[in-house]
N, C-alpha and C positions, 0 to 999 in steps of 0.2 A: 592649412593642413598642419597637424602637429606630428612630431616624431618622438618615439619613445627614447628616453635618455638613460634608462636604467636606474638602479638604486644602490646606494652604499650598503654593504661592502662589495657586492658583485661588480659594481662600477666604481673604480678609483681613478679619478681624472689625472692624478699625479703619475700614473704608470707611464704615460706617453712623454712625460717631462723628465723622467728619471735619468736618462742618458743623453749625451750630446748627439749620438747617432740617431736616436729616435726623435728628438726634437727637430733635427734637420729633415728627417724623413717625412714628417707630417706638417711641416711649416706651410702655412697657407699663402703667405706673402714673402717674397724674397727681394733683396736689393743686390744688384750687381753693378759693375762699372758700365755695363750697357745702358743703365738707367740714368746716367749722369751727363749733364751738359755744363761746361765750364764757361762762365761769363768772364770776359777780359776787357779792361779799359785801356785804350790805345792813346799814346801821346807822341808828339814830335820828338826828334832827337835820336841819339845813339847811346846805348848803354844806360838808359834811364829806367830807374825803378823808384817811383815816387810813392811813399806810404800815404794811405788815405786815413786821416785821423779818425773819422767816424766809422771806418770799416777795418777793424783789426785784422792783420795778416793779409790784407788785400792791397795791391799796389797798381798804380798806373804804369804801363809799360811802353817803351818805345818799340818800334816794329821788330828790331833784332831780338829784343827780349820776349816779345810775343811769340816769335818763331821758336825760341828755346823752350818756352813754356808749352807751346803746342807739341813739341817733340816729347816732352815729359808726359803730357796728357795722352798722346798716342801710345807711348810705351806702356802706360798704365791701363790701357784699354778703354779710355774715354772716347766716345764716338764723335763728339762735335764740340765746337766752341761757339759762343755767342759774343760778337764783338760790338763794343760801344766806344765812340770817339770822344775824347776830351780835347777840343780844339782851342786854338789861341783866341782870346777875346777879340782881337783885331779882325778875325775872319767872320765874326758873327754880324748879322744884320736883322732887320725886322722881318725880312722875307725868307731867311734861312737859305740864301742862294748857294752857299758853300756845299749844301747837301747834294746838289746836282752837278758839282764839279767832278769830272771823271778823274782828276788828279788829286782829289782830296785825300785826307789822311786815311780814311777807312778804305777807300778803293785801293790805295797803295798797299795797305796792310793785307787786303784780300789777295792781291796779285802776288805779293811776297810769300804768303802762306801757301797758296796753291802751287807755287814753284818748289818751296822747301819742304812742305809737309802735305803732299797731295792726298794722303790717305784719310785725313781728318776732315769732317764736314764743317762748313763755315756758315753760320747763321748771322744775318745782318739786320739790325734794327732799322725799320722804316718809320721815321717820325722826325719832326723838325726841331724838337726841343734842344738838342745839343748844338744847334746851329743858329738859334734865334737870340736876339738881344733881350727879348721879353721872357724867354724860358718856356714858352708854350709849344705844344706839339703841332701847331698849324699856324696859319696866317691870322694875326690878331687885328681885327677891325672893329671900331666902335665898341670897344670894351668887351669883345667876345671873339672866340675863334670861329671863323667862317668855314662851313663844311665843304661846299663844292669846289671853291677855288683852292682849298687846301688839298683836296683829292687830286687835282690836276698836278700839283707839285709833287705829291707823294708818288704818283705814277712815274714821273720823270726820275725821282730818286731811286725807285725800285729798278727802273731800267738801267740807271747808272751802275747800280750794285750788281745787277745780273751781268752786265757787260764786263765788269771787273772780274767775274768768275765766282761770285757768291752762289752757294748751293741752295740756300733757303733765304727768302726775303720774309721779314717778320714785322708787318705793320702793327705798331703798338700805339697808334694815335687815337683810336676810337672814333674816327670819322665814319659816317654812314656811307655805304656804297663803295668804299675804297677797295675791297677785295675783288669785286667784279671788275672794276676798272683796271686794277693791276693784272688780273688774270687775262683779260682781253689783250692788254699790251704785251704780256709775255708770249701769248700764243701768236700774236701778229708779228712779233720781232724774232720768232724762232726759238725762244727760250722755253720750249715745251717741257723740259725736264726740271726747270727751276721750280722748287716747291714754295708754297706759301704757308707759313706758320702765322695764323691770325691771332693776335691778342684780342680775341673776340669778347672776353670777359675780364675787363680790367677795371678795377674799382678805384674810385677817388679815395686814396688811402694815406694815412699818416706814416705808413711803414716805408715810404719811398725816400725819406729824407737823406740817408747816407748816399744813395745812388745819385741824387741831385747834386750833392757835394762832389761826387766823383767826376761827373761830366760837366760841372760848372754851371748848372742851370738854376740852382736853388736861390741864390741871391737875386738873379734877374727876375724870378717869378714874383717876388714881392708878396703882397697880401692877396693877390688875385689867384684863387685856386682853379682847379680843373674840373669842377663839379658839373659844368654844363656839357661836358663830353665824356668824362669818365663816369662809371656807374655808382649808384648809391649803395652803400654798404648793407642796407636792409633788404635788397632785392635778389630773389632767386629766379622767379618766373621770367624776369627781364633777361637774365643771363641765358636762359634756354632759348629765348627768341633771338638774342644776339648770335649765339652759336649756330642756330639753325640757318639764319640768314647768311652767315659767312660760309657755311658748308655749301649752301645752294649757289653761292657766287663763285665757288671754286677753291676754297681753302682746303689744303691737304691735311692740316693739323690745327688744333685749337689750343689756345693758351688760357689758363685761368691764373689771375694775378691780383693780389698776393696769394700765398699758399696756405700756411697753417691756420690763419683765422677764417679761411674759406674752404676747409676740407669738405663741408657739406655741399658746397657749390661744385667742387670737383666731382664728387660722387653723382650729383644730379646731372651735370653736363655729360659725364661718361655714359650714363644710362639713356641719355636723350639723343646723342649723335653717334654716327657709325664711322667716325674718323678718330685717329689717336688724339688723346687729350693730354697736354703737357701742363706742368705747373711751375711756377717760379717761386723759389724760396727767396723772397726779395730782401733788399739790403737791411731793412729794419729788423726783419726776422733773424737774419744771419747775425746782425750786430748784437741782438739780445743774447743769443746763445754763446757767441764768441766772447762777449764781455763777461758773462756769468762764469764761463769756464775759466777765463783768465783770473777771475776773482776767487777761484777755488770752489765754486758751487758744485761742479760736477766735471767729469772727464769730457774734454772737447770732442773727441772723435765719437765716443759712445753716445753723447747727446745728439750729435748730427746724424749718426746712423739711425737712431730711433726716430728722429724727426722725419728723415727721408723715407723710412718705412711707412710712416703714417700717410705720406703722399701716395705711395704705391698702393697701400691698403684702400685708400679712397678711390683709386682707379686711374691715377696718373701713369701714363706710359713712360715718361721720363721727367726729370726735374732739373731745372737750372738752379745751380747752387754754387756760391763762392767757396764752399767747403769741398768741392769735387775732388781736388787733388789730395787733400787730407783723407777723405773717405776712401778714395781709390787705393791709396797706399795701405790703409788698414785692411781693406778687402783683399789685397794682394799679400797681406802678411808682412808688409815692409815698414 
């Protein structure tokens, strides 16, 4: 079906753009602080703020500093944080056993946050890569990550996080069947309100490099990539199957990762499932924009706001971005 668009000069497209109020009035896609999730990297210690060389303006934070940052995020209107641990090398092993320790760094951070800043939502990653000596998301056996045995550990990890008070468990491992197994456990253990944000559509991407630096898994990974369990960059139909399977298994929300190189996938998944679809502006995407802005290529906040609008335009309900605080301040006029 075609729609008449009019002809010049009766139709002048610039009329609606002429004033700030009219541009605001007819804007199709908006960006507010409600659309932002702030990822934070947690380390041991007190008063610690460790710069991450490959992630400009991003730091690893001790729990007390995470709390202060959470208060700032809350005051700016950011609804949720996504927490990622950067643990001591001595705590890592081939099985990632520290992931299921109820007193591990992430669990302590969750408990402290729920006491100090109960108003803000806490999303916790469920995957073994921050905890393993080999840097993979699951149990590494015979030169590959094994699926079913990994799922058993992920269920225990999700239970540990739910018991700590995490609001949303976010399996990012890409094992088959883990959403159903985690949902079954949550229901059986009484965590009926704990949400699952499934990284259902996670591509094997070059854009994760700075993140792996931040959590200390890059060096351990070596030359063995994650292509046997993360998705191939050329596939969209596979993304729709992955998303559908995870919704059927009990996912409350779906993640697409990375973001800007996969805007078409975000749009396709959004049209395919009836749950909220989130996107992750991953570390490599963030680093490109932040480094270009630092070099004077463009304004830091303006570039991030435009990039985040593209996620929203593609259909993302919310976006994980390391620029959340900077963008939130700009949206608040601060």
